C-alpha positions in Angstrom: -21.4 -26.4 30.2 -23.8 -28.6 28.2 -25.2 -25.6 26.3 -21.6 -24.4 25.3 -20.8 -27.9 24.0 -23.9 -28.1 22.0 -23.4 -24.7 20.5 -19.8 -25.5 19.7 -20.8 -28.8 18.0 -23.5 -27.2 16.0 -21.1 -24.4 14.9 -18.5 -26.9 13.8 -21.2 -28.8 11.8 -22.4 -25.6 10.0 -18.8 -24.6 9.3 -18.1 -28.1 7.7 -21.2 -28.0 5.6 -20.5 -24.4 4.4 -16.9 -25.3 3.3 -18.2 -28.3 1.3 -20.6 -26.1 -0.6 -18.4 -23.1 -1.3 -17.6 -23.6 -5.0 -20.6 -25.5 -6.4 -21.9 -23.6 -9.3 -23.8 -26.4 -11.1 -21.1 -25.7 -13.7 -22.1 -28.2 -16.4 -25.6 -26.7 -16.8 -25.0 -23.0 -16.2 -22.0 -22.6 -18.4 -23.6 -24.0 -21.5 -24.4 -21.4 -24.1 -22.9 -18.3 -25.7 -20.9 -15.7 -23.6 -19.8 -12.3 -24.8 -16.9 -10.2 -23.5 -18.1 -7.5 -21.0 -15.0 -6.3 -19.3 -11.5 -7.4 -18.2 -9.4 -6.2 -15.3 -5.9 -7.7 -15.2 -6.5 -11.5 -15.2 -10.2 -11.4 -14.2 -12.7 -11.5 -17.1 -16.4 -10.7 -17.0 -18.7 -12.1 -19.6 -22.5 -11.8 -20.2 -24.8 -14.5 -21.6 -26.0 -13.7 -25.1 -28.3 -15.4 -27.7 -25.7 -14.8 -30.5 -22.2 -13.6 -30.8 -21.7 -9.8 -31.1 -19.9 -8.8 -34.3 -17.5 -6.5 -32.5 -16.7 -8.5 -29.4 -14.9 -11.7 -28.4 -16.9 -14.6 -27.0 -17.0 -18.2 -26.0 -19.7 -20.8 -26.6 -19.6 -23.8 -24.3 -21.4 -26.8 -25.7 -22.2 -30.2 -24.4 -19.6 -32.9 -24.4 -16.7 -30.5 -23.9 -17.0 -28.7 -27.3 -16.0 -25.1 -27.3 -16.2 -22.3 -29.9 -13.9 -19.4 -29.1 -14.5 -16.1 -30.9 -11.3 -14.1 -30.9 -9.5 -11.5 -33.1 -8.6 -12.9 -36.4 -5.1 -11.4 -36.6 -2.2 -10.3 -34.5 -3.0 -6.6 -34.8 -5.4 -5.2 -32.2 -5.7 -1.8 -33.8 -9.4 -1.0 -34.6 -11.2 -2.0 -36.6 -10.7 -5.5 -35.2 -12.2 -8.4 -37.0 -13.2 -11.6 -35.2 -13.2 -15.3 -36.2 -14.6 -18.4 -34.5 -12.1 -21.1 -33.6 -12.8 -24.7 -32.5 -11.8 -25.8 -29.1 -12.5 -28.0 -26.1 -13.3 -27.4 -22.4 -13.0 -29.7 -19.4 -14.1 -29.3 -15.8 -11.2 -30.0 -13.4 -13.1 -29.2 -10.2 -16.3 -27.6 -9.1 -15.0 -24.2 -10.0 -12.1 -24.7 -12.4 -11.9 -25.4 -16.2 -9.2 -26.0 -18.7 -10.1 -24.5 -22.1 -8.1 -25.1 -25.3 -8.8 -23.4 -28.5 -7.2 -22.1 -31.7 -6.3 -18.5 -32.3 -4.5 -16.6 -35.1 -1.1 -17.7 -33.9 -1.6 -21.4 -32.9 -3.5 -22.9 -29.9 -4.0 -21.5 -26.4 -4.6 -23.6 -23.3 -6.0 -21.7 -20.3 -6.7 -22.8 -16.7 -9.5 -20.7 -15.3 -11.1 -20.3 -11.9 -14.8 -19.5 -12.0 -15.6 -16.8 -9.5 -19.2 -16.1 -10.3 -21.6 -18.0 -12.6 -25.3 -17.5 -12.9 -27.8 -17.4 -15.8 -26.5 -13.9 -16.9 -22.9 -13.4 -15.7 -19.7 -15.4 -15.8 -16.7 -14.0 -14.0 -13.4 -15.9 -13.9 -9.7 -15.5 -13.2 -7.1 -16.8 -15.5 -4.7 -19.0 -13.5 -2.3 -20.0 -16.3 -2.1 -19.5 -20.1 0.1 -21.6 -22.3 0.6 -21.3 -26.1 0.7 -24.7 -27.8 2.7 -24.5 -31.1 1.5 -26.5 -34.0 
């Protein structure tokens, strides 16, 4: 009986510790830098870390102090050839794995709440929770 109690207690402790560590990405340090579009499936985006923005792809640059540069198409038409433009924005961490990003685009401003699913030194995968256009 004592062994069963000890095993149960240790199991509960491991479970508690694992839940408290689930979504810690060291977000502030790992997200800084330039990210280029890699793929998108529905509302999940996959981005790769790059040294500079690619001319023919969208991207995001997360800077210190919540400064953001969003590289998106420069007009409403998405028919190739697509041209891209850099827009100023801001980002804010709302939990260990969620961000709010707000940036300009050709039509106005966009505010997105995103859930970070994977973040390491090479890859950023996220899910868009909500998008909202902010009219000027």
